[in-house]
C-alpha positions in Angstrom: -0.3 -0.3 0.1 2.8 2.4 1.0 4.5 1.8 -2.4 1.7 2.4 -4.1 1.1 5.5 -2.5 4.4 6.3 -3.2 4.0 6.2 -6.6 1.2 8.3 -6.7 2.8 10.8 -5.2 5.5 10.4 -7.2 3.0 10.4 -10.6 1.7 14.0 -9.4 4.8 15.3 -8.3 5.8 14.8 -11.8 2.9 16.1 -13.8 3.1 19.1 -11.3 6.5 20.1 -12.8 5.4 19.0 -16.2 2.4 21.5 -15.8 4.6 24.2 -14.3 7.4 24.0 -17.7 4.3 23.7 -19.9 3.2 27.2 -18.2 6.7 28.4 -18.3 7.1 27.6 -21.8 3.3 29.4 -22.8 4.2 32.7 -20.8 7.3 32.8 -22.7 5.7 32.3 -26.1 3.1 35.3 -25.3 6.1 37.6 -24.0 8.3 36.7 -26.8 5.5 37.4 -29.2 4.0 40.7 -27.4 7.3 41.9 -28.0 8.0 40.9 -31.5 10.7 38.5 -30.8 11.7 35.1 -32.1 11.6 32.1 -29.0 14.9 29.7 -30.0 15.1 26.9 -27.1 14.6 29.0 -23.5 15.6 32.3 -25.4 13.4 35.4 -27.0 15.2 37.3 -29.6 14.4 40.5 -30.0 14.3 42.2 -33.2 16.0 45.8 -33.3 13.8 48.4 -35.0 14.9 51.9 -35.5 13.5 55.3 -36.4 14.5 55.5 -40.3 16.4 58.5 -42.1 12.9 59.3 -43.2 11.2 63.1 -41.6 8.6 60.3 -40.3 9.2 59.5 -37.2 6.4 57.0 -36.9 8.0 54.8 -39.4 10.2 52.3 -38.4 13.1 50.0 -40.6 12.1 46.1 -39.7 15.6 44.3 -38.6 15.8 42.8 -42.3 16.6 46.1 -43.8 19.0 47.2 -40.8 22.1 46.8 -43.4 21.1 50.6 -44.8 22.6 51.4 -41.8 26.1 53.3 -42.8 29.1 52.9 -41.0 29.8 55.7 -38.6 26.4 56.1 -37.7 23.7 55.5 -34.8 20.1 55.0 -34.4 17.9 55.3 -31.3 15.9 51.9 -31.1 13.9 51.0 -27.6 14.1 47.3 -25.9 12.8 44.8 -24.9 9.1 46.1 -26.2 10.5 47.7 -29.5 6.7 47.7 -30.9 5.1 49.8 -28.0 5.5 53.2 -29.4 3.0 54.1 -26.6 4.2 53.2 -23.0 8.3 53.7 -24.1 10.3 54.4 -20.9 13.7 56.0 -21.3 15.6 53.4 -19.8 14.8 51.3 -22.7 16.2 53.0 -24.9 19.2 52.4 -26.2 21.5 53.6 -29.1 22.7 51.6 -32.4 26.0 52.2 -33.7 27.8 50.7 -36.7 31.1 51.3 -36.0 33.5 53.7 -38.5 35.4 52.3 -41.7 38.4 52.2 -40.2 37.4 49.9 -37.1 35.8 47.7 -39.5 32.2 49.4 -40.1 32.3 48.5 -43.3 32.1 44.6 -42.9 28.3 43.2 -43.0 28.7 41.1 -40.0 27.2 41.6 -36.2 30.5 42.6 -34.9 31.0 46.1 -36.6 27.6 47.0 -34.5 27.4 48.1 -31.1 24.0 48.6 -28.7 24.2 51.3 -25.6 22.1 52.7 -23.1 21.3 55.9 -24.3 21.4 57.3 -20.7 24.6 58.7 -19.7 25.8 57.1 -16.4 24.7 58.5 -13.1 23.4 61.8 -14.6 20.4 59.8 -16.8 21.2 62.2 -19.6 20.4 60.9 -22.7 23.3 60.4 -25.1 24.7 61.1 -28.9 26.9 59.8 -31.3 28.6 62.1 -33.1 30.1 61.1 -36.1 32.7 64.3 -37.1 36.0 63.7 -37.7 37.9 64.0 -34.9 35.5 63.2 -32.6 33.5 59.5 -33.4 32.7 59.6 -30.0 29.5 59.4 -27.7 28.7 62.5 -25.6 26.4 63.9 -22.4 25.7 67.1 -23.1 24.6 67.8 -19.7 27.8 66.9 -17.7 30.1 66.4 -20.8 31.3 62.9 -19.8 32.1 61.0 -23.0 32.6 57.5 -23.9 34.3 55.5 -26.6 32.2 53.5 -29.5 34.6 50.3 -29.3 33.2 49.2 -25.8 31.1 52.5 -24.1 34.4 52.9 -21.8 34.0 56.6 -20.4 36.7 58.1 -20.9 35.9 61.7 -19.5 33.4 62.8 -17.3 31.9 62.0 -13.6 32.6 58.6 -12.4 29.6 57.7 -10.3 30.6 57.2 -6.7 28.9 53.8 -6.3 31.6 52.6 -8.4 35.7 52.8 -8.0 36.3 50.6 -10.6 36.4 51.9 -14.5 32.6 52.5 -16.0 31.3 51.9 -19.0 27.9 52.3 -20.5 25.8 49.4 -20.1 25.3 46.8 -23.5 23.4 44.7 -25.2 24.4 41.3 -26.8 23.7 41.3 -30.3 23.3 38.5 -32.8 22.2 37.7 -36.2 20.1 35.4 -37.7 20.0 33.3 -41.3 18.4 36.8 -43.1 21.2 38.9 -41.8 18.6 40.4 -39.5 19.8 41.5 -35.9 18.2 40.7 -32.5 19.3 41.0 -29.2 20.1 38.4 -26.7 18.4 38.8 -22.9 21.1 40.5 -21.2 21.8 40.0 -17.1 21.5 43.6 -15.6 24.2 43.4 -13.3 27.1 45.9 -12.8 29.7 42.7 -14.1 27.4 41.8 -16.9 25.8 43.8 -19.3 25.7 46.6 -16.3 22.4 48.2 -15.0 20.9 51.1 -17.2 21.3 54.8 -15.3 24.1 53.0 -12.9 26.8 51.8 -15.6 29.1 48.9 -16.1 32.2 48.0 -14.5 35.1 47.0 -17.1 38.3 45.6 -16.4 41.6 46.9 -17.2 41.9 43.9 -19.8 38.4 44.7 -21.2 39.8 48.5 -21.5 43.4 47.0 -23.5 41.6 45.0 -25.9 39.5 48.1 -26.7 42.8 49.9 -27.3 44.3 47.0 -29.3 41.6 47.2 -31.5 42.1 51.3 -31.9 45.8 50.8 -32.5 45.7 48.4 -34.9 43.3 50.0 -37.3 45.5 52.8 -36.5 48.6 51.2 -37.5 47.1 49.7 -40.6 46.3 52.8 -42.4 49.1 54.7 -41.2 52.1 51.9 -41.6 54.7 54.5 -41.6 54.2 56.1 -38.5 55.8 55.5 -34.9 53.8 52.6 -32.9 51.6 54.1 -30.3 51.5 52.2 -27.0 48.9 50.5 -25.4 50.7 51.1 -22.1 52.9 54.6 -21.0 54.3 55.5 -17.8 51.3 53.4 -15.9 48.7 54.1 -18.1 46.2 53.2 -20.3 45.4 54.2 -24.1 42.2 55.4 -24.1 42.1 57.3 -27.9 43.4 57.8 -30.4 42.8 61.1 -32.2 44.2 61.2 -36.0 44.3 65.0 -38.2 45.7 65.7 -41.3 49.6 65.9 -40.5 49.8 64.9 -36.6 48.0 62.3 -34.0 47.5 62.8 -30.6 46.8 60.0 -28.3 45.7 60.1 -24.6 46.1 58.0 -21.6 44.4 57.8 -18.5 45.4 55.9 -15.1 41.5 54.4 -14.1 43.3 53.7 -10.5 43.0 57.3 -10.2 39.4 59.7 -10.0 40.2 62.0 -11.4 41.5 62.3 -15.0 44.8 64.1 -15.3 46.3 61.6 -17.1 49.5 61.7 -20.3 48.7 63.3 -23.8 51.5 61.7 -26.9 51.2 64.5 -29.9 53.2 63.0 -33.0 53.7 64.8 -36.1 55.8 65.2 -39.4 59.0 67.9 -38.6 59.7 71.1 -40.1 63.0 72.8 -40.7 61.3 75.4 -37.6 61.7 72.4 -35.4 65.0 71.1 -36.4 66.1 74.6 -35.4 64.5 74.5 -32.3 65.9 71.9 -30.9 69.4 73.4 -31.8 69.1 75.8 -29.4 69.8 74.8 -25.8 69.4 77.7 -24.4 65.5 77.1 -23.6 64.4 78.4 -20.3 63.5 76.6 -17.6 64.3 73.6 -19.2 66.4 70.4 -18.5 68.0 69.1 -22.1 68.9 65.2 -21.8 70.4 62.9 -24.1 70.1 59.7 -25.4 72.0 57.8 -28.7 71.9 61.0 -31.0 68.6 62.1 -29.7 67.8 65.2 -27.7 65.4 65.6 -25.2 63.7 68.6 -24.0 62.0 68.8 -20.4 60.0 71.8 -19.7 56.9 72.9 -18.6 55.2 74.1 -15.2 56.7 71.5 -13.0 60.0 73.6 -13.8 58.8 76.8 -13.8 59.5 77.6 -9.7 57.7 81.3 -10.0 54.3 79.1 -11.0 52.3 79.8 -8.3 49.7 76.6 -9.6 48.9 74.1 -6.3 51.1 71.1 -7.0 48.9 68.9 -8.3 48.3 71.0 -11.7 52.1 71.3 -12.4 53.0 69.4 -15.9 56.3 68.3 -17.6 56.5 68.7 -21.3 58.8 66.3 -23.1 60.0 67.3 -27.1 62.2 65.1 -29.3 62.4 64.3 -32.9 62.8 60.2 -34.4 62.7 59.3 -37.1 61.3 62.1 -39.2 58.7 62.6 -36.2 58.5 65.1 -33.9 57.2 64.1 -30.3 55.7 65.7 -27.9 54.6 64.6 -24.4 52.8 66.2 -21.3 52.3 64.7 -17.8 52.7 65.0 -14.6 55.4 62.1 -13.7 58.4 62.6 -14.9 60.4 59.6 -13.9 57.5 57.2 -15.4 57.2 59.3 -18.7 61.3 59.4 -19.1 61.6 55.4 -18.5 58.2 55.1 -20.9 60.0 56.5 -23.6 62.6 54.7 -22.8 60.7 51.2 -23.5 58.7 52.8 -26.0 60.8 54.4 -28.2 64.7 54.0 -27.7 64.1 49.6 -27.1 67.8 49.3 -28.3 69.0 51.6 -24.7 68.7 51.0 -21.6 67.3 54.0 -19.1 70.6 54.2 -17.4 71.7 55.7 -20.6 69.7 58.9 -20.7 71.8 61.8 -19.4 71.3 65.3 -18.8 73.3 67.5 -21.0 72.6 70.5 -19.9 70.0 72.7 -17.6 68.5 76.4 -17.5 66.3 75.5 -14.6 66.7 78.5 -12.1 
């Protein structure tokens, strides 16, 4: 009797579990269908519908037409309810970016698209991607926060006090189906996963370097004869590269600090005036060092004893000419900068090979 009772109880439990699974499956079907998604196993893939380039803001582009997005462009869309145009929530608004061509944006592949929360971290202001030359980044017009498109990393702005780690925009994982249509993968809304809308996303130093490596590889591919730009320099990590017609600017940041006192490297073609400039060793408030056959000038507010700025705002400027290029480096820790210069641009020498030639600092 006890055996039969146990069997009956077991059957009831199994049937109950099956009923719950069927109910959950039907619920997922309904929710997925309401959001215009497509179910794949236990996952509901939501297609991206974006505003068209036409003046009619109510018209949308179906996910199968997403290829009309050009490289270096952006559109807004809503998730997880892209088809609900009545009950839209600003916390469900996202920005879809197709990367510029130099970052691979001309490839018809899901890897060239990025989907980030349209809310700036901490201040809840709507961001926008600016495709202009020497810009190509996302900006918050309220507080001036700046985010790079490759990984959503905040490279300038007010870092939220709830997060001591480097901060990036929350993002959505994207996939592409057999028809070339973009879909959103279900996110995990946690700071160390897809992020939390309004709060941001923690991003590791390794992830930052991976994004910076993509930027460096892109720059070197389009400028094969230019000097190398290091990922790490004087204890800081490369955040962005801004090329212009005759020079390039590389920006670095120390992510262990809450301030944005970074290092800037400018590299440009050498002019005749530059050559004459470096022959003059009488420049005031300057130290002149030499390594190999190269003269290095160090000057700036940090060497000006009449400068009344607080110590934390004083900076060093370092200049030298190498292989037909002029280097101008700006930062605060001169010892680390000198060591990084030797490692990055004079690898055949040791740091001890650099010696002081003359000084005009009084």
